[in-house]
N, C-alpha and C positions, 0 to 999 in steps of 0.2 A: 419621538418619532419614527425614525431611523430602523431603530428598537423592533417596534411594534412593526414595521414592515418586513424585517426578517424575518422574525415569527413567524408570519402567515405567510411569509412564503417558503418557510420550511415544514409545514404545517400541513401544507395545502393539497387536495391531493385535484390528480385529473383520471378522466376516465380517459380513454384507449384501447385497444384492438390490438394483441399481440400475434404474429405465429409461430409456435413454441415447438419443438420438437416434440414428440410422444413420447418418448421416453423420458425426459424431461418434465414435460404435465404431467405423466398417472407420479410419478416417483415425488415432485411436489405434491399432489392430492391424495397422496401413501401419508406424508409429511402434517396437513393441514387435517384429515383427519384425528390425525394419533396426537397432536399438538388438538383438536379440538380448536383450530382458528380458522379463518376465511383461505382458499386459494390464494383472494389478494393478497394477504394478508404474511405468508410463506413469500410468496414473489418478491414482493415489496422490499422484503425482511433479507433474500436472497440475489435482487438486485442492491442493496442497498450495501452488501457486505462486499461482494463485486465491487462497483465504486468504488468502495474507499481502500479494495486494499491494488485496485490500479491504479489510483492516485499515488499509495505510497511507495508500489515500483517507480510511477513514473520521477519521484522524488529522492529516493536512491539510489536514481539512474543519473539526473541532474547533481547531487551533492560526488558522487562518483566521480565525474566527468571535469569540474571542482575542482577534485582532486586531484584527477589523473595533469591536468592545465597548469594546476600550483609546484608541482614537483617535476615539471619537465625541464629538462636540462640539469639535472645534477645527476652525476658522474654514479654508479654502481657505486664504490664507497660512500661515496655521501650519505645514497638512498640504508646505507649498511646506518651508518651513526642515526640517522634518525629515524632510522627502525628499533633502536637502542642495545644496538647489539655494538658490545666495547671488540674493539679490534685490535687490542696490544694484550701481549700477552698477562696472565694471572699474576705476576710473581711485579710486572712494572705500574700495576694499578698503585693507586693509593686510598 
């Protein structure tokens, strides 16, 4: 039952009115004509792509903050070791 609700929420459509920049609307209309799809389809796809990119950027920021927090307190030398940089001359390595 939950899967059905989720599926319906993903495919559900709602009507709304948007105010868009004229140049963006013209570009979207050109794309719609070229692809032989509706303006609604083009705008929906563009919005979905933009939201997906925004979510990915937010997640990247969260991961970066977590790494910074985890690595706080290491010295520069310890960071070099963590990065895989060898600190001893080649002759001394085994």
